[in-house]
Every structure is written in structure tokens, then in C-alpha cells.
C-alpha positions in Angstrom: 15.8 17.8 -39.5 14.6 20.0 -36.7 16.9 22.1 -34.6 16.3 19.8 -31.6 17.7 16.8 -33.4 21.5 16.2 -33.1 23.6 16.6 -36.2 25.3 13.5 -37.6 29.0 13.4 -36.6 31.6 14.0 -39.3 34.0 11.3 -40.5 36.8 12.9 -38.5 34.6 12.9 -35.3 33.7 9.3 -35.9 37.3 8.3 -36.4 38.3 10.1 -33.1 35.4 8.3 -31.3 36.4 4.9 -32.8 40.1 5.4 -32.0 39.2 6.4 -28.4 36.9 3.5 -27.8 39.5 1.1 -29.2 42.3 2.6 -27.1 40.1 2.2 -24.0 39.7 -1.4 -24.9 43.5 -1.7 -25.3 43.4 -2.0 -29.1 46.0 0.1 -31.1 44.7 0.4 -34.7 48.1 1.9 -35.6 49.4 -1.7 -35.5 47.5 -2.5 -38.7 49.4 -2.1 -42.0 48.9 1.1 -44.0 49.1 -0.8 -47.3 47.2 -3.9 -48.2 49.2 -7.1 -47.6 47.9 -10.0 -49.8 50.0 -12.5 -47.8 48.4 -12.0 -44.4 45.1 -10.5 -45.6 45.1 -8.1 -42.6 42.9 -5.1 -43.1 44.6 -1.7 -43.5 44.1 1.0 -41.0 41.9 2.9 -43.5 39.8 -0.2 -44.2 39.3 -1.0 -40.6 38.3 2.6 -39.8 35.9 2.7 -42.8 34.2 -0.5 -41.7 33.9 0.6 -38.1 32.7 4.1 -39.2 29.9 2.3 -41.2 29.0 0.2 -38.1 29.0 3.1 -35.7 26.9 5.2 -38.1 24.2 2.7 -38.6 24.0 -0.1 -36.0 24.0 1.5 -32.5 21.0 3.8 -33.3 19.0 0.7 -34.3 20.0 -1.1 -31.2 19.4 1.9 -29.0 15.8 2.2 -30.3 14.9 -1.5 -29.6 12.8 -2.2 -26.6 11.2 -5.5 -25.6 7.4 -5.7 -25.7 6.1 -4.7 -22.2 3.3 -7.2 -22.1 1.8 -10.2 -23.9 -1.8 -10.9 -23.2 -1.6 -8.8 -20.0 1.4 -10.6 -18.5 4.9 -9.1 -18.6 6.8 -10.4 -21.6 9.8 -12.6 -20.8 12.2 -10.3 -22.7 10.9 -7.3 -20.8 11.3 -9.1 -17.4 14.9 -10.0 -18.3 15.6 -6.3 -19.1 13.8 -4.8 -16.1 15.2 -7.3 -13.6 18.7 -8.5 -14.7 20.3 -11.4 -13.0 22.1 -10.7 -9.7 25.9 -11.1 -10.0 26.3 -12.5 -6.5 23.0 -14.1 -5.5 24.3 -15.8 -2.3 25.4 -12.5 -0.8 22.2 -10.8 -1.8 20.2 -13.6 -0.3 22.1 -13.4 2.9 21.5 -9.6 3.1 17.8 -9.8 2.2 16.7 -13.1 3.7 14.6 -13.2 6.8 16.5 -14.0 10.0 17.2 -17.7 10.3 16.4 -18.5 6.7 19.9 -17.7 5.3 21.5 -20.1 7.9 19.6 -23.1 6.6 
């Protein structure tokens, strides 16, 4: 590993990140049991954190490096076009703002 590459986060740093992200989403992992409950099958806090730590350590990096192919046979690939020009949330308003005078009225 070169000095320009970031160091991998520690388990404590990952736990803090995970707890923060869950809190932002309104999830309190402290509501999970601390001991396994075979009746409900609910994961323990430690099991949930372990699973999320594994996910955060592996998956986001893979997703972050993915990019759609830019072109297929010289034409922009459909996946690339979707990424470079995402759908407009409110197309009717955008059309009214960008349409030529008189065309938005019809």
C-alpha cells in the first residue's frame, strides 16, 4: 500500500460510521437484544454490527468503482445515458421553463 492510499478503517471506526448512518435514518440499533433470542430470531446488536461491518468493508468499494460502458459501437450505451442524464423529477415544470414561447401553452 502506498502512502497516497487511504488506510482501512478500524472496527471501532466502522461501528461509529454504521451507528451514525443508522441514526440518521432513524434506526436505533440499541433496540436489538444483546443476547440471542431463539423465540424471535432477532439478531443481536453484535451480530447486526458484524454483518453491517462486513457489508460496509466490502460492497461500497465495489459499487463505487463500477461505471457503465461509455459507448457501444460508437453510440452512447443505454446505461451510460441513464447515468449521465437522469430523469427529471418534475418534467412538466421543466418543460414550461425551457419550452419555446407558445409551445408550453398547447
